[in-house]
C-alpha positions in Angstrom: 11.5 -0.3 41.3 9.2 0.4 38.4 6.9 -2.4 37.4 7.9 -4.3 34.2 5.8 -3.2 31.2 3.7 -6.0 29.6 2.6 -5.5 26.0 -1.1 -5.4 25.2 -2.3 -8.7 23.8 -5.3 -7.1 22.2 -5.0 -5.3 18.8 -5.5 -1.6 18.6 -7.8 -2.1 15.6 -9.3 -5.2 14.3 -12.0 -6.7 12.1 -13.1 -10.3 12.7 -16.0 -12.1 11.1 -15.9 -15.0 13.6 -18.7 -15.1 16.2 -17.3 -16.1 19.5 -20.3 -18.2 20.5 -20.3 -20.2 17.3 -16.6 -20.3 16.4 -15.1 -23.6 15.3 -11.3 -23.2 15.0 -8.3 -25.4 14.5 -6.0 -23.1 16.5 -5.4 -25.6 19.3 -3.7 -28.0 16.9 -1.4 -25.1 15.7 -0.6 -24.0 19.2 0.1 -27.5 20.5 2.4 -28.3 17.6 4.3 -25.0 18.1 4.7 -25.4 21.8 6.1 -28.9 21.3 9.1 -27.2 19.7 9.9 -25.7 23.1 8.6 -22.2 22.4 5.7 -20.6 24.2 2.8 -19.2 22.1 2.0 -15.8 23.5 -1.6 -14.9 24.1 -1.8 -12.4 21.2 -0.4 -15.1 18.8 -3.0 -17.6 20.1 -5.8 -15.1 19.7 -4.7 -14.4 16.1 -4.7 -18.1 15.4 -8.2 -18.5 16.7 -9.4 -16.2 13.9 -6.9 -17.3 11.2 -7.8 -20.9 11.6 -11.5 -20.4 12.2 -13.9 -22.4 10.0 -17.5 -21.9 9.0 -20.3 -24.6 9.1 -19.1 -26.0 5.8 -15.6 -26.6 7.1 -14.1 -23.7 5.1 -11.9 -20.9 6.4 -14.1 -18.1 7.8 -11.4 -15.6 6.7 -10.1 -16.4 3.2 -8.1 -13.1 3.3 -6.0 -12.3 6.4 -4.0 -9.2 7.2 -2.1 -8.2 10.3 0.4 -5.5 11.1 2.7 -5.4 14.2 5.8 -3.3 14.9 9.2 -5.0 14.3 10.8 -7.7 16.5 7.5 -8.7 18.1 7.4 -12.2 16.6 5.0 -11.8 13.6 6.9 -14.4 11.7 6.3 -17.0 14.5 2.6 -16.8 13.7 3.5 -17.9 10.2 5.5 -20.8 11.6 2.5 -21.9 13.6 0.3 -21.7 10.5 2.8 -23.6 8.4 3.3 -26.4 10.9 -0.4 -26.8 11.0 -0.6 -26.8 7.2 2.1 -29.4 6.8 0.4 -31.7 9.2 -2.9 -31.3 7.3 -1.3 -31.9 3.9 -1.7 -28.3 2.6 0.3 -26.9 -0.3 1.6 -23.5 0.9 3.5 -20.7 -0.9 5.5 -18.4 1.4 6.7 -15.3 -0.4 8.9 -12.5 0.8 10.4 -9.2 -0.6 14.0 -10.1 0.1 15.8 -13.4 -0.6 17.4 -13.2 2.9 13.9 -13.1 4.5 12.7 -16.0 2.4 15.7 -18.0 3.3 15.5 -17.2 7.0 11.8 -18.3 7.0 12.8 -21.6 5.5 15.5 -22.1 8.2 13.0 -21.2 10.9 10.5 -23.8 9.7 13.2 -26.5 9.4 14.4 -25.8 13.0 10.8 -26.2 14.2 10.4 -29.5 12.4 13.6 -30.7 13.9 12.4 -29.8 17.4 9.2 -31.8 16.7 11.3 -34.9 16.1 11.2 -34.9 12.3 14.4 -35.6 10.4 15.6 -34.0 7.2 15.9 -36.9 4.7 19.0 -35.4 3.1 20.8 -35.4 6.4 20.1 -39.0 7.5 22.1 -42.0 6.4 20.7 -45.3 5.1 21.7 -47.1 8.3 19.8 -44.7 10.4 16.5 -46.3 11.5 14.2 -43.4 10.9 10.6 -44.3 10.1 9.1 -42.7 6.9 6.5 -40.8 8.8 9.2 -38.9 10.7 11.1 -37.7 7.5 10.8 -34.4 5.7 12.4 -33.4 2.4 14.1 -30.0 2.3 15.4 -28.2 -0.8 18.0 -25.4 -0.2 18.6 -22.7 -2.8 18.4 -19.0 -2.0 15.0 -17.8 -3.1 13.7 -21.3 -4.1 13.6 -23.3 -0.8 11.0 -25.9 0.0 9.9 -28.3 2.8 7.8 -31.4 2.2 6.4 -33.6 5.0 6.5 -37.2 3.8 3.7 -38.6 5.9 1.1 -36.1 4.7 2.5 -34.6 1.5 2.2 -31.2 3.0 4.6 -28.7 1.4 5.8 -25.2 1.9 7.6 -23.5 -1.0 9.6 -20.3 -0.2 10.0 -17.7 -2.9 11.3 -14.2 -3.4 8.5 -12.1 -5.0 8.6 -11.0 -8.6 6.0 -9.8 -11.1 6.0 -13.4 -12.6 6.5 -15.5 -9.5 4.0 -18.3 -8.9 2.5 -18.3 -12.3 1.4 -21.8 -13.4 1.6 -23.2 -9.8 -1.3 -24.0 -7.5 -1.5 -23.8 -3.7 -4.0 -23.9 -0.9 -2.4 -21.1 1.1 -0.6 -18.0 0.0 1.6 -16.1 2.5 2.8 -12.6 1.8 5.6 -11.8 4.2 7.0 -8.2 4.3 3.6 -7.2 2.9 4.4 -3.4 3.0 6.5 -4.1 -0.1 3.8 -6.0 -2.0 2.9 -4.1 -5.2 0.2 -4.4 -7.8 2.2 -6.2 -10.4 3.2 -8.9 -7.9 -0.4 -9.2 -6.7 -1.6 -9.7 -10.3 0.9 -12.6 -10.6 0.2 -14.3 -7.3 -3.4 -13.8 -6.3 -4.6 -16.6 -8.7 -2.3 -19.3 -7.3 -4.9 -20.3 -4.7 -7.9 -20.1 -7.1 -8.1 -23.8 -7.7 -7.9 -24.8 -4.0 -11.1 -26.1 -2.4 -10.3 -24.1 0.7 -8.0 -21.2 -0.1 -6.5 -18.6 2.2 -4.2 -15.6 1.7 -2.2 -14.2 4.6 -0.5 -10.8 4.5 1.7 -9.6 7.4 4.1 -6.8 7.8 4.6 -3.3 9.2 3.2 0.1 8.1 5.1 1.4 5.0 8.1 3.7 5.5 9.6 6.2 3.1 11.4 3.5 1.2 8.5 1.1 1.0 7.2 0.5 -2.6 4.1 -1.6 -1.9 0.5 -0.4 -2.3 -1.6 -3.6 -1.8 -1.2 -3.8 1.9 -2.2 -0.2 2.5 -5.3 -0.6 0.3 -6.3 -3.9 1.9 -6.0 -2.4 5.4 -8.2 0.6 4.4 -10.8 -1.6 2.8 -10.8 -4.2 5.5 -11.3 -1.6 8.3 -14.1 -0.1 6.2 -15.5 -3.7 5.9 -15.4 -3.5 2.1 -13.6 -6.8 1.6 -15.6 -10.1 1.8 -14.3 -12.9 4.0 -11.5 -10.7 5.4 -9.9 -10.1 8.8 -7.5 -7.4 9.9 -5.6 -6.8 13.1 -3.0 -4.2 14.0 -1.1 -2.8 16.9 -0.7 0.9 16.3 -1.0 4.5 17.5 -3.4 6.8 15.6 -1.1 9.8 15.4 2.5 11.0 16.0 3.4 10.1 19.6 6.2 11.1 22.0 9.1 8.7 21.6 9.4 8.2 25.4 5.7 7.4 25.9 6.0 4.0 27.5 2.2 3.5 27.6 2.4 3.8 23.8 5.2 1.2 23.8 2.9 -1.1 25.8 -0.2 -0.6 23.6 1.7 -1.3 20.3 4.2 -4.0 21.2 2.4 -7.2 22.3 5.7 -9.0 23.0 7.1 -6.3 25.3 8.0 -7.8 28.6 8.2 -11.3 27.2 11.1 -11.4 24.8 11.1 -7.7 23.7 12.7 -5.5 26.4 12.2 -1.8 27.3 16.0 -1.4 27.0 16.0 -2.6 23.4 13.3 0.0 22.6 15.3 2.7 24.4 18.3 2.0 22.2 16.2 2.4 19.1 15.2 6.1 19.9 17.0 8.5 17.5 16.5 11.7 15.7 14.0 10.3 13.2 10.7 10.5 15.1 8.6 9.5 12.1 10.6 6.3 11.5 10.3 5.4 15.2 6.5 6.0 15.2 6.1 3.8 12.1 8.4 0.9 12.9 8.1 0.8 16.7 4.7 2.3 17.4 2.9 1.0 14.2 1.8 4.4 12.9 0.1 4.4 9.5 0.7 7.8 7.9 -2.2 9.2 5.8 0.3 10.2 3.1 3.2 8.4 1.4 6.6 9.5 2.6 8.1 8.7 -0.8 5.8 11.3 -2.5 7.4 14.1 -4.4 5.0 16.4 -2.7 4.3 15.7 1.0 0.9 16.1 2.6 2.3 18.9 4.8 3.6 20.8 1.8 0.3 20.5 0.0 -1.8 21.4 3.0 0.3 24.5 3.5 -1.2 25.9 0.2 -4.8 25.5 1.4 -7.0 28.6 1.6 -9.3 29.1 4.6 -11.6 31.5 2.7 -13.4 31.7 -0.6 -11.1 33.2 -3.2 -12.1 36.1 -5.5 -10.5 35.6 -8.9 -9.2 38.6 -10.9 -8.8 36.8 -14.2 -10.6 34.5 -16.6 -10.1 30.8 -15.7 -7.6 28.8 -17.6 -8.6 25.2 -18.2 -6.4 22.1 -18.1 -7.5 18.8 -19.5 -5.6 15.5 -19.2 -6.6 12.2 -20.8 -5.2 9.5 -18.6 -2.3 7.4 -19.9 -4.2 4.1 -19.5 -7.3 5.5 -21.4 -9.6 5.0 -18.4 -10.3 8.6 -17.3 -10.2 12.2 -18.3 -9.8 15.1 -15.9 -10.6 18.8 -16.2 -9.3 21.5 -13.9 -9.2 25.3 -13.8 -6.9 28.0 -12.5 -7.4 31.7 -11.9 -5.3 34.5 -10.7 -5.9 36.2 -7.3 -5.1 39.8 -6.3 -2.2 38.7 -4.1 -0.4 37.2 -7.1 -1.1 33.6 -6.3 -2.9 31.2 -8.7 -5.9 29.3 -7.4 -6.3 25.7 -8.8 -9.1 23.3 -8.6 -10.1 20.0 -10.3 -13.6 20.2 -11.6 -14.2 16.8 -13.1 -12.7 13.4 -13.5 -14.9 11.0 -15.6 -14.4 7.7 -17.4 -13.5 7.8 -21.1 -16.4 5.5 -21.7 -18.6 8.7 -21.4 -16.8 10.1 -24.4 -15.8 13.8 -24.7 -19.2 15.3 -25.0 -19.2 16.4 -21.4 -15.9 18.2 -21.9 -17.4 20.2 -24.9 -20.5 21.0 -22.8 -18.4 22.3 -19.9 -16.2 24.4 -22.2 -19.2 25.9 -23.9 -20.5 27.2 -20.6 -17.2 28.7 -19.3 -15.8 32.1 -20.3 -12.3 30.8 -20.3 -9.0 32.4 -21.3 -7.3 29.3 -22.7 -7.6 25.5 -22.7 -4.5 23.3 -22.6 -5.3 19.6 -23.3 -2.8 16.7 -23.2 -3.0 12.9 -23.6 -2.8 10.8 -26.7 -6.0 8.8 -25.8 -8.3 11.8 -26.4 -6.2 14.7 -27.7 -7.1 14.0 -31.4 -10.8 13.6 -30.7 -10.9 16.9 -28.8 -8.9 18.7 -31.4 -11.4 17.7 -34.1 -14.4 18.4 -31.9 -13.0 21.8 -30.9 -12.8 22.8 -34.6 -16.3 21.6 -35.3 -17.7 23.5 -32.2 -15.6 26.5 -33.1 -14.0 26.6 -29.6 -11.2 29.2 -29.4 -7.8 29.1 -27.7 -7.6 25.3 -27.3 -4.0 24.3 -27.3 -2.2 21.0 -27.3 1.3 21.0 -25.7 4.4 19.4 -27.2 6.9 17.5 -25.1 8.9 20.6 -24.2 5.7 22.3 -23.0 4.8 19.3 -20.8 8.3 19.4 -19.3 8.1 23.2 -18.6 4.6 22.9 -17.2 5.7 20.3 -14.6 8.9 22.2 -13.7 7.0 25.5 -13.2 4.3 23.7 -11.1 6.9 22.2 -8.8 8.5 25.6 -8.3 5.1 27.1 -7.6 4.4 24.5 -4.9 7.6 25.0 -3.0 7.6 28.8 -3.5 3.9 28.9 -2.5 2.8 30.7 -5.6 -0.4 28.6 -5.9 -3.3 27.7 -3.6 -6.3 25.5 -3.4 -9.4 24.8 -1.4 -8.4 21.5 0.1 -10.1 19.1 -2.3 -9.7 15.6 -0.9 -9.3 13.9 -4.2 -6.6 16.3 -5.3 -4.8 16.1 -2.0 -4.7 12.3 -2.2 -3.1 12.4 -5.6 -0.7 15.2 -5.0 0.6 13.7 -1.7 1.0 10.2 -3.3 2.9 10.9 -6.4 6.5 10.4 -7.6 8.5 11.8 -10.5 8.9 10.0 -13.8 11.5 10.9 -16.4 10.5 12.7 -19.6 13.1 12.9 -22.4 16.8 12.7 -21.7 17.6 16.1 -20.4 16.3 16.0 -16.9 12.6 16.6 -17.7 10.0 15.0 -15.5 6.3 14.4 -15.0 4.4 12.7 -12.2 2.9 9.3 -11.7 0.8 7.9 -8.9 2.3 5.8 -6.0 -1.1 4.2 -5.5 -2.8 1.9 -8.0 -6.3 3.3 -7.3 -5.4 7.1 -7.6 -5.8 8.8 -10.9 -2.8 11.0 -11.7 -4.7 12.7 -14.5 -6.3 14.8 -11.7 -3.0 16.3 -10.8 -1.9 16.6 -14.5 -5.0 18.6 -15.4 -4.3 21.0 -12.5 -0.7 21.4 -13.7 -1.7 22.4 -17.2 -4.3 24.8 -15.9 -1.7 26.4 -13.6 0.8 26.6 -16.4 -1.7 28.2 -18.8 -2.8 30.7 -16.1 0.8 31.6 -15.2 1.4 32.8 -18.8 -1.6 35.1 -18.9 -0.7 38.6 -19.6 -2.2 41.2 -17.3 -4.3 43.8 -19.1 -3.5 47.1 -17.6 -6.0 49.9 -17.9 -4.5 52.8 -19.9 -4.4 56.1 -17.9 -4.7 59.3 -19.9 -3.6 62.5 -18.2 -3.8 66.1 -19.4 
């Protein structure tokens, strides 16, 4: 009989600031409270709590920003229960947010059950004649998306909210919990990140799974990247994951990525999850973080298929595409040239902040023997138009809406028909494989916008205009005279 698999209690990747020999942590209080409810705190949960509840010499949280990612059904929410029970006993004010109302409500129910197991009584469910001391009462408010729990003896409170772009404004908390963090977007972060600013000892906790093709969040991905690169102060990160696409039947991978396997998660349950979608299984069961966004209009695979493995030899003058970013922050300049095999080679040459003005653009254009320039973007188009006249630059054109629609449509066809190619620029690849379509006009026209807050879509737009301009170049055939 095969030995029963036991999940790894150690993260695949982690960044902790706590020093083992000097660590002062409150985790024993959290574990003791949780286990009094009748549940067992698994080793991986205890270890996470050691770092989440670690304090520095001033009695403040070592990690003010916490992130962890674990495949589904491993009990990541139980870590939140442990943290919330501790916080209630310590009188903390906690905001627990989730993407869905059902998740927020389920979290409220889970905490109430834990309090009941600890011997606390819901004040709304006890009668006057019941002899329940005040210190054993808690107040619970039930309304989908607006639940709360308050412990009377300490004043500790947990509010449960469904996330919106305005949720949390005007309220102050000590601890902010971001459940289903893979759906946490930039607008929500702008509304919520300041709710703990006034606390003397704030902490933000994000937990979730790697994003799938229907995930809309960007904050969790960026936090993970920056935390692993140690670019975020006072931050910890832990994840159970594979590094690349893995065989669905690889039981060693199951064990490495599912810490609760063999405890309450069974091998048979995982077997039943295996289906035709290998990518989804790798993300949700094996914790795979893809390097591209599945929701992108252009996939990483499709873009990489256009990469050249040799230096191209152009047969035409370059066409220049310029895009002034929609938010006015940056301007990008790209070029496109025809190759002998009929394809068009594209490349982004510059992307610079608008604070530098447009002098650099004029300088670049003056040094290039280009065929045509196509420039778009209300934030700089008029300035460039005036400057081009003053500098006597020729063939500088400014597209109308119909031109923009045609340029994007032709670029899309070129990508999928492999009529263009590139050198594999990392910045261009990141933008191209993390973009989605946006509507232009009312007749099915479209453009592109970035799926990631920190990627500049103007880079791709400049390439699109350069390609479109180059595709319209007429070939000059040499006249042959015969006698």
